[in-house]
C-alpha positions in Angstrom: 73.5 120.0 104.7 72.0 122.2 102.0 69.0 121.7 99.8 71.2 121.1 96.7 72.6 118.0 98.4 69.6 116.3 99.9 70.5 113.2 101.8 68.5 110.0 102.3 67.9 108.7 105.8 69.3 105.1 106.1 69.1 104.1 109.8 70.0 105.2 113.3 73.4 104.6 114.9 71.8 102.4 117.5 70.7 99.9 114.7 74.4 99.4 113.7 76.1 96.4 115.3 79.8 95.7 115.4 81.2 93.6 112.5 77.7 93.4 110.9 76.3 95.1 107.9 72.7 96.5 108.0 70.7 96.1 104.8 68.6 99.1 103.9 66.2 98.6 101.1 65.3 101.8 99.3 63.1 102.2 96.2 66.0 102.8 93.8 68.8 100.7 95.5 69.7 98.5 98.4 72.5 99.7 100.6 74.7 97.9 103.2 75.6 100.2 106.1 78.6 99.4 108.2 80.1 101.0 111.3 83.9 100.5 111.6 85.2 102.3 114.7 83.8 105.9 114.4 83.3 105.7 110.7 80.1 104.9 108.9 80.2 103.3 105.4 77.4 102.9 102.9 78.0 100.5 99.9 75.7 99.1 97.3 74.4 95.9 98.7 75.1 93.6 95.8 78.2 91.7 94.8 79.4 92.7 91.4 80.4 89.1 90.7 77.2 87.1 91.6 74.5 89.6 92.6 74.4 88.4 96.2 73.7 90.8 99.0 77.0 91.9 100.6 75.2 92.6 103.8 75.0 88.9 104.5 78.8 88.6 104.4 81.5 89.1 107.0 83.2 92.4 107.9 86.9 92.5 108.5 88.2 96.0 109.2 87.2 98.1 106.2 86.4 95.1 104.0 83.2 93.3 103.4 83.2 89.7 102.0 80.5 88.2 99.8 79.3 85.0 101.5 78.8 83.1 98.2 82.2 83.0 96.5 84.4 85.1 98.9 84.8 88.3 96.8 86.0 91.1 99.1 85.3 94.8 98.7 86.9 97.9 100.3 84.1 99.7 102.2 85.8 103.0 101.5 86.1 102.7 97.7 83.9 99.8 96.6 86.9 98.3 94.8 87.3 94.5 94.9 90.2 93.4 97.1 89.8 89.7 96.5 88.6 87.5 93.6 86.5 86.4 91.9 85.0 89.9 91.6 86.8 92.3 89.3 84.3 95.2 89.1 83.7 97.7 91.9 80.4 98.4 93.6 79.1 101.9 94.4 79.8 103.6 97.6 78.0 106.6 99.1 79.1 109.5 101.3 77.5 109.4 104.7 76.8 111.8 107.5 75.3 111.5 111.0 73.0 114.0 112.4 71.4 113.6 115.9 72.2 109.9 115.8 70.6 109.3 112.4 72.7 108.1 109.4 72.2 109.7 106.1 73.7 109.1 102.6 74.1 111.1 99.4 72.8 108.6 96.9 75.0 109.9 94.0 77.3 106.9 93.2 81.0 107.6 93.7 
């Protein structure tokens, strides 16, 4: 990791539980962090349909579901995969260094 691409610490790997999103509240944005297999995903923690935290929803493979109306989002791209949401949410590149999860907070 170089200085031009400073990353933000999100959590430790030990804090991530199977099929559960971890809500990380930062000054500028809230992020849902999810571990699927050996991959770590970071997605903006708000449904684009109803502004409900996605971290409170269910995880199914690489998909997270909003608990309010059932909108589903791909954790890899942020794109909706099920209505009623039609707008994507931001995703962030992650890295793991010494058991700590970091994200580049530039929205993809």
